[in-house]
NUMIMI-395039 format. One line per 5 residues: for each residue x, y negated, z of C-alpha. Coordinates in steps of 0.02 Angstrom, whole numbers. Example, Ala and Ser with C-alpha at 12.3 -4.5 7.8 and 13.67 -1.06 7.14 Angstrom:
615 225 390  684 53 357
This chain:
0 0 0  73 -167 -52  74 -321 56  -56 -455 19  -114 -610 112
-236 -499 207  -106 -368 254  30 -359 386  171 -232 410  174 -111 555
262 53 593  173 206 665  283 354 715  420 291 601  303 270 452
306 91 389  142 34 313  36 -118 276  -131 -133 365  -277 -254 368
-245 -409 471  -360 -422 623  -392 -235 637  -358 -135 794  -224 -1 799
-356 137 789  -433 57 634  -263 25 554  -208 204 585  -369 274 511
-346 162 359  -180 250 329  -234 429 363  -161 434 540  -270 509 674
-276 433 849  -395 529 964  -541 438 1045  -694 483 1147  -773 319 1203
-734 224 1043  -878 215 920  -872 129 752  -983 -26 749  -984 -47 939
-868 -157 1043  -721 -56 1111  -712 -37 1300  -559 76 1327  -655 188 1448
-578 357 1409  -394 310 1377  -378 450 1249  -315 328 1118  -167 272 1224
-11 235 1120  159 164 1161  214 -9 1104  383 -76 1159  388 60 1293
218 7 1362  63 116 1365  -84 25 1282  -256 75 1221  -261 70 1032
-449 40 1018  -432 -131 1101  -259 -184 1041  -251 -283 878  -107 -255 758
27 -387 742  163 -413 612  310 -295 637  226 -195 776  308 -26 810
190 106 878  220 278 949  68 392 933  105 575 897  237 611 1028
256 749 1157  236 625 1300  76 546 1234  -1 711 1184  30 776 1359
-59 622 1430  -207 658 1315  -210 840 1364  -213 789 1548  -362 675 1516
-456 816 1430  -419 934 1575  -479 806 1702  -642 783 1607  -670 971 1605
-637 997 1791  -736 844 1848  -895 905 1762  -978 1069 1723  -938 1112 1543
-990 1288 1497  -958 1283 1309  -1038 1450 1257  -1206 1396 1330  -1202 1216 1268
-1312 1157 1124  -1171 1044 1064  -1040 1184 1053  -952 1169 886  -1006 988 869
-932 929 1035  -787 808 1024  -721 851 1198  -718 1035 1153  -635 998 986
-500 893 1070  -468 1033 1194  -433 1147 1046  -325 1017 958  -216 990 1112
-213 1175 1155  -295 1166 1325  -300 1337 1406  -319 1338 1595  -330 1162 1671
-190 1122 1794  -314 1033 1908  -440 1115 2026  -621 1119 1973  -736 1008 2076
-898 1094 2021  -1006 942 2060  -1192 969 2087  -1279 847 1971  -1462 838 1926
-1535 864 1753  -1655 721 1711  -1798 785 1604  -1922 648 1651  -1918 567 1479
-2041 637 1351  -1906 631 1216  -1736 676 1291  -1649 777 1425  -1504 693 1514
-1385 831 1568  -1277 742 1697  -1162 893 1720  -1090 864 1546  -1081 674 1546
-906 599 1530  -964 418 1560  -895 363 1391  -1026 224 1375  -1070 264 1194
-1256 278 1232  -1251 118 1334  -1167 23 1192  -1266 90 1044  -1444 129 1100
-1551 -27 1118  -1730 -78 1079  -1782 -211 954  -1755 -346 1086  -1578 -289 1126
-1621 -205 1292  -1512 -57 1339  -1595 112 1362  -1448 179 1463  -1347 104 1606
-1219 149 1739  -1280 193 1913  -1169 201 2070  -979 194 2069  -825 302 2084
-855 489 2092  -1042 457 2106  -1050 360 1942  -1186 419 1823  -1260 361 1659
-1449 354 1677  -1595 321 1561  -1707 172 1601  -1869 256 1660  -1984 124 1582
-1898 116 1413  -1873 304 1416  -2062 333 1421  -2086 244 1254  -1921 291 1170
-1951 317 982  -1897 481 902  -1765 401 791  -1677 321 940  -1687 482 1041
-1605 579 899  -1476 441 876  -1433 448 1061  -1402 636 1048  -1296 614 891
-1192 472 964  -1153 568 1124  -983 653 1102  -1033 797 1217  -1196 887 1258
-1258 765 1389  -1404 693 1288  -1520 820 1208  -1674 788 1103  -1818 887 1178
-1883 1043 1093  -1728 1047 983  -1596 1184 997  -1460 1232 875  -1468 1162 698
-1326 1271 637  -1267 1445 687  -1102 1469 776  -958 1467 654  -1035 1340 536
-1037 1184 646  -930 1031 615  -777 1075 718  -794 1261 686  -748 1226 504
-607 1100 527  -511 1026 675  -559 856 742  -461 718 654  -431 818 496
-557 712 400  -441 563 429  -277 655 404  -338 737 244  -429 580 183
-592 677 170
């Protein structure tokens, strides 16, 4: 890619390239077929750096690539043993702090957390399981909120709103008691298209559209066919 007035030069893992001025590191990397893992980041929504999966190294400093804009001459480390170990630790922590039983989950094969666990070769987590006891909220006529699988990524909070801009989902409590809950009033009148969108935008199986099970059989789902990130790396 040649430099133009709208392009600046950066280096990612030793690869020098020109990227769109004003883009974040995640966007610039994707533009050049370089995959940086994310969980909370969602295209079209403001980045919040909740999950830290996209952490990269710039001038020996750890920074989140979904919130950091590119600058001329920036040198970025992304695919290194150190950073991949950090990402693997984050995945393990998310698994042990919730109750993720992949074989019984409706999102298995389409789950981004599960796919990242495969990509970073997670076997047995190094951390002890907490086995929290969380409630399943089935009070809405349209969705089930499975709190045991929620990773508090904020995607539903950021992307699911009514025509007046009101959020259907919000945080409740803090620390280890933090939960993402559905507004009970808005939840009662939630339209089908928004309920389905909430399920699709969730990276795990925490939001399920009622009376809907598996769309595809095991072995044919998105991440059963190709590893997460391959659509960027292979320019699919």
